N, C-alpha and C positions, 0 to 999 in steps of 0.2 A: 486122282493122284496129285498130291500137292508138290510144290517145288522141293520141300524139305525131304520127302521120301522118294523122289524120282530116282535116286541112285542107291536104293536100298532094297532088300528083299531078294527072294529067289528069282532066277532068270539068267539070261546071257549078258555078259559084260564085255565091253572093249576096254582093254587095260593098256595104258602107256607103260611099257616095260621100264622099270626104274634103272636098269643098268645100261641099256643101249638105246633108249628113246624110240623103240619100235613099238608097234601095237600087237597085242595078242588077245585071244579071246579066252574067257573062263565062264563056267556055268556054276552058279551058286544054287545048291539044292535047298529044299524046304528045311532040312535039318542043319543047314549051315555048312555042310561038306562042300568041297570044291571039286569040280571036274576040270582039269587043265589039259585039253586035248593036244596041245602043241608040245607039251613036255619040257619046255625050257623056262617056264615060269613056276616058281615055287609058291606054296601057300603064304610063306612069309613075305615074298615080294608082292604078291597080290594084296596082302594086308597093308604093306607099306604104301603101295600105289593108291589104294582106296583111302587111306588116312590123309594122303596129300591131295586128294581130289582128282586122281588120275585113273579112276575106274568109272566108266560111264555105262549105265544100264542100257541095253539095246531094247527098244520098244517098237512094236509094230504100229503103224499109223492107225489101224483099226482098233487098237487097244486104248487109244486116247479118248477121253471124254469130249463130247461135242462142246464147243465154245458158243455161248449165246451171241447172237448178232448184235452189233452195236446200234 
């Protein structure tokens, strides 16, 4: 995964809520649909937060590629 696509694609995201600066979680499905389990973040607010760089993909440590030793 390169830096440019680290915050794209399907998976769980932590989102800085654009109205009240709290964090929420969202799941982006393969087809682009959103699952918003906490209910107070709208798809439009997710899109706004993502466009502003306030949606960060949550990645497990074991999903990261190994970095070569220096």
